[in-house]
C-alpha positions in Angstrom: -0.1 -0.1 0.0 1.4 3.6 -1.0 2.2 5.3 2.1 -1.2 7.1 2.5 -1.7 9.7 5.2 -4.5 8.9 7.4 -6.0 12.0 9.3 -8.0 11.2 12.6 -11.3 12.2 11.4 -13.3 13.9 8.5 -13.0 17.5 9.9 -9.2 16.9 10.1 -8.7 15.3 6.7 -6.8 17.3 3.9 -7.6 16.8 0.2 -4.7 15.0 -1.7 -4.5 14.5 -5.4 -3.3 11.6 -7.4 -3.2 11.0 -11.0 -4.7 7.5 -12.7 -5.3 7.1 -16.6 -5.0 11.0 -17.1 -7.8 11.7 -14.6 -6.5 13.9 -11.8 -8.5 12.4 -8.4 -9.1 14.5 -5.3 -9.9 12.4 -2.1 -9.2 11.9 1.4 -8.2 9.5 3.6 -9.0 9.3 7.4 -9.5 6.7 10.2 -7.3 4.1 11.3 -4.0 3.6 9.3 -4.1 -0.1 9.3 -6.6 -2.4 7.8 -8.5 -3.0 5.0 -9.2 0.3 3.7 -13.3 0.9 2.9 -13.7 3.0 -0.4 -16.6 5.2 -0.7 -18.2 5.5 -4.0 -21.0 8.3 -3.6 -24.2 9.0 -5.5 -24.9 10.9 -8.6 -23.3 14.2 -8.9 -21.6 13.6 -5.2 -18.3 15.0 -3.9 -16.8 13.9 -0.9 -18.4 17.0 0.5 -21.7 15.0 0.7 -20.9 12.7 2.9 -22.6 12.8 6.3 -19.2 13.4 8.5 -21.0 11.7 11.6 -21.4 8.4 9.6 -17.7 8.7 8.1 -16.2 9.4 11.4 -18.1 6.5 13.0 -16.6 4.3 10.2 -13.4 5.7 10.3 -13.0 5.0 14.1 -12.7 1.1 13.4 -11.0 1.2 10.0 -9.1 3.3 7.4 -11.8 5.4 5.2 -11.1 6.8 1.7 -13.8 9.1 -0.1 -13.3 11.0 -3.2 -15.6 13.1 -5.7 -17.1 11.3 -9.0 -15.4 11.9 -12.1 -15.9 15.2 -13.8 -17.7 16.6 -10.5 -16.1 18.4 -7.8 -12.4 18.8 -7.6 -11.7 15.5 -10.0 -10.9 16.2 -13.5 -12.3 14.6 -16.9 -15.7 13.6 -18.3 -18.5 12.1 -16.3 -18.5 8.5 -17.4 -21.3 7.2 -19.7 -21.6 3.9 -18.2 -21.2 2.0 -14.7 -18.3 -0.1 -16.3 -16.5 3.0 -17.5 -16.7 4.4 -13.9 -15.6 1.0 -12.5 -12.6 1.0 -14.8 -11.5 4.5 -13.7 -12.1 3.7 -10.0 -10.2 0.7 -10.4 -7.2 2.7 -11.9 -7.2 5.2 -8.7 -7.3 2.6 -6.3 -4.4 0.8 -8.3 -2.6 4.3 -8.3 -3.0 4.5 -4.5 -1.3 1.2 -4.7 -3.9 -0.8 -2.7 -4.1 -4.4 -3.3 -7.2 -5.1 -1.6 -10.1 -3.1 -0.5 -13.7 -3.0 0.7 -16.1 -0.9 -1.5 -19.0 1.0 0.0 -21.4 2.0 -2.7 -24.4 4.8 -1.8 -27.2 5.0 -4.3 -25.4 5.2 -8.0 -22.4 4.7 -6.5 -23.7 1.1 -5.5 -24.2 0.5 -9.1 -20.7 1.5 -9.7 -19.6 -0.9 -6.7 -21.2 -4.0 -8.4 -19.7 -3.4 -11.7 -16.4 -2.6 -10.0 -16.5 -6.0 -7.9 -17.7 -7.8 -10.8 -14.9 -6.8 -12.8 -11.9 -6.4 -10.4 -12.6 -9.5 -8.1 -9.0 -9.6 -6.9 -9.1 -5.7 -5.9 -12.5 -6.0 -4.0 -12.9 -8.3 -0.8 -16.4 -6.8 0.4 -19.0 -5.0 -0.9 -21.6 -3.1 0.9 -24.6 -1.5 -0.9 -26.7 1.5 0.4 -29.7 2.5 -1.5 -28.5 1.1 -4.5 -30.2 -1.1 -7.3 -28.9 -3.9 -9.4 -26.8 -2.2 -12.0 -27.1 -4.3 -14.9 -28.5 -7.7 -15.6 -31.4 -9.7 -17.4 -35.0 -8.0 -15.7 -33.1 -5.0 -14.2 -35.3 -2.0 -14.9 -33.5 1.2 -14.5 -34.9 3.8 -12.6 -36.6 6.9 -14.0 -34.3 9.1 -16.0 -36.5 12.3 -15.2 -35.4 12.3 -11.8 -31.7 12.3 -12.9 -32.2 14.7 -15.2 -33.9 17.3 -12.7 -30.6 17.0 -10.5 -28.3 16.9 -13.6 -29.8 20.2 -15.1 -29.8 21.8 -11.5 -27.6 24.8 -11.5 -28.1 26.3 -8.0 -27.7 24.8 -4.6 -31.2 25.3 -4.1 -32.3 23.7 -7.2 -29.6 20.8 -6.3 -31.3 20.5 -2.9 -35.0 20.3 -3.8 -34.6 17.8 -6.5 -32.3 15.4 -4.1 -35.1 16.0 -1.6 -37.6 15.0 -4.1 -35.7 11.7 -5.6 -34.2 10.5 -2.4 -36.5 11.4 0.4 -40.4 11.0 1.0 -42.6 14.0 1.3 -43.2 13.7 5.3 -41.9 16.4 7.2 -39.5 14.4 9.1 -38.0 12.7 5.9 -37.4 16.2 4.4 -35.7 17.5 7.6 -33.4 14.1 7.5 -32.5 15.2 3.7 -31.9 18.5 5.0 -29.5 17.3 7.7 
C-alpha cells in the first residue's frame, strides 16, 4: 500500500490528489491507518463534501476510510463516465494508483451500481461490498430507474435547485424525511 496519510477524522482530513489514466483524482483518507481500506463511492453528482461526517467518523473509528469526488464533478478532472462499467474501470485505476491491493467498497445510490461493476470486473481488488440505497446495476430483468429524476438533478444549477431535486428524489414527502434530507 502506498504510504497514505490517514487523518484522525473527517474534519481534519486534507484533500490529496493523484493521477490515474489522465484523471486527476481528489480524495481524503482518514481513520485507522491499518486494516483493509473502505472506499466510498458516492451518489450521482456526489462529492466527498456530500458524505455525512458523523457516519464517516463512526466508520473511520474502526478502519481506514477513503472518500473522493465523482469523475467530472467537484475537484476531479475528466468527463462524467457514460456507464457504470466505465466508472468502475476509472475507479479501479484510482485504487491501483494508491497502490492498494485489496479494498472493501461502500457504494451509495449510483455509487452502489458502480460498486457492483467494480466487484464483478475486478474481483481480485474487492474483498467485500457494502451497498446502500442501490438498485442492481445491470442484468436480465433489471429495470433502470426513471431518468426524469436524474435529469432534474443533472440540470440543477444552483445549490437550492440541487437540494430541491435531491429531496424529491431521495426522500419521502413527510416532514421527518425532508428534515433528515436537509441534515
